C-alpha positions in Angstrom: 34.7 59.7 77.6 32.4 60.5 74.8 30.3 58.1 72.9 26.9 57.0 71.6 24.8 54.4 73.3 22.7 52.5 70.8 19.6 51.2 72.5 18.1 47.8 71.7 14.7 49.1 72.9 14.0 52.7 72.1 13.0 55.0 75.0 10.3 57.6 74.9 11.6 61.2 75.5 9.3 64.1 75.0 6.9 62.0 72.9 9.7 60.7 70.6 11.2 57.2 70.4 14.9 57.6 70.9 17.2 54.8 69.7 20.6 56.5 70.2 21.9 58.7 73.0 25.1 60.7 73.0 27.0 60.7 76.3 30.1 62.3 77.8 31.3 61.4 81.2 33.6 64.5 81.2 30.5 66.6 81.4 29.2 65.1 84.6 29.2 67.9 87.2 29.1 67.8 91.0 25.4 68.5 90.8 24.7 65.7 88.3 26.9 63.3 90.4 24.9 64.2 93.5 21.7 63.9 91.7 22.6 60.5 90.4 23.4 59.3 93.9 20.1 60.8 95.3 18.1 59.2 92.5 19.8 55.9 93.1 18.8 56.0 96.7 15.2 57.0 95.8 15.0 54.1 93.3 16.0 51.7 96.1 13.1 52.9 98.2 15.1 55.4 100.1 16.3 52.7 102.5 19.4 53.5 104.5 21.7 50.5 104.1 23.9 49.9 107.1 26.7 48.8 104.8 27.6 51.4 102.1 29.6 49.9 99.3 32.7 51.6 98.0 31.7 53.7 95.0 33.8 51.5 92.7 31.5 48.5 93.6 28.2 50.4 93.8 26.5 49.1 90.6 23.4 51.2 91.1 25.5 54.3 91.3 27.3 53.3 88.1 23.8 53.0 86.4 22.8 56.5 87.5 26.2 57.9 86.5 25.6 56.5 83.1 22.2 58.3 83.1 24.1 61.5 84.2 26.6 61.2 81.3 23.6 61.2 78.9 21.7 64.0 80.7 24.8 66.2 80.6 24.8 66.4 76.8 21.1 65.9 76.1 19.1 68.8 77.5 15.9 67.1 76.5 16.5 64.2 78.8 16.1 63.8 82.5 16.5 61.0 85.1 12.8 60.1 84.7 13.4 59.5 80.9 16.5 57.4 81.7 14.7 55.3 84.2 12.4 53.9 81.4 15.4 52.2 79.8 15.3 48.5 80.4 16.9 45.1 79.7 20.4 44.8 78.3 20.5 48.5 77.7 20.7 49.0 81.5 23.8 46.9 81.6 25.4 49.0 78.8 24.4 52.1 80.7 25.9 50.8 83.9 29.2 50.1 81.9 29.3 53.8 81.0 29.1 54.8 84.7 31.5 52.1 85.8 34.1 53.2 83.3 33.7 56.7 84.7 34.4 55.4 88.2 37.2 53.1 87.3 39.5 54.9 85.0 40.8 52.8 82.1 44.5 52.4 81.2 44.6 55.1 78.4 43.0 57.8 80.5 45.1 60.8 81.6 46.8 60.8 84.9 45.2 62.9 87.7 47.2 65.0 90.0 46.6 62.4 92.7 48.5 59.8 90.7 51.5 62.1 90.1 54.7 61.0 91.6 55.5 62.7 94.9 58.9 63.5 96.4 60.2 61.4 99.2 62.9 62.8 101.5 65.5 60.0 101.6 67.6 61.2 104.5 66.7 63.1 107.7 68.0 66.7 107.9 69.4 66.0 111.4 72.2 63.5 111.7 71.6 60.4 113.8 72.8 60.6 117.4 76.2 58.9 118.1 75.1 57.8 121.5 72.9 55.0 120.1 74.3 51.6 120.5 73.7 48.8 118.0 73.7 45.1 118.6 76.3 43.1 116.9 
């Protein structure tokens, strides 16, 4: 999903105040995804939590995936730049990452969602020696 995030509070990137940031969740690579997860853990103090939430409910991961969607299409930005974003803009950023994790209804079907074939009948006939009640 492509779009532009309009920041309420500009963020400083390479000495320039940036008010708008393009993003594209389709450009998040495995490396960016892993970096987002690692940065999320570092931001939390590197603590290993005994209960790890499902990715669909990991709001900090959603935030960092939003950062990754911006970094993917803005070579001048990095995670340190994105971590300077604050306030309501963080919630908007988290929404980008959440929408990446939770596909919306209009999104294309993945191969995992494709219908699969169910074999209705066994290839070997049932044994006639089985008795049935009633």
